[in-house]
C-alpha positions, 0 to 999 in steps of 0.5 A: 500500500505504501508503494501506491501512496508514493506513486500518487504523491509523485503524480500529484507533484508532477501535475502540480509542476506541469501546471505551474510551468504551463501557467507561467509560460502562458502568462509570459506569452500574454505579456510579450504580446501585450508589450509588443502591442504597446511599443509598436505604436512608439516604434512607428512614431520613431520611424516616421520621425527618423524618415523625415530627419534622414534623407541619406537613406535610399527610399528602397531601404526605407520601404524594406524597413517599413515592410519588416516592421509591419510583419513584426 
């Protein structure tokens, strides 16, 4: 009987650990997406300001950079 008790405690510990990791990773993904949404607007504003300031960058390069920022 003691063997089954040890197995039960081991399974309980395993499930508790797995749920803790699952919740932690879920929150981490959620916070990354929220922060990327918040800072996305700031990056777009900076790109517009930098585009106006720097005329030495060719237009082709600016278009490529803008396309990359849209996909991110």
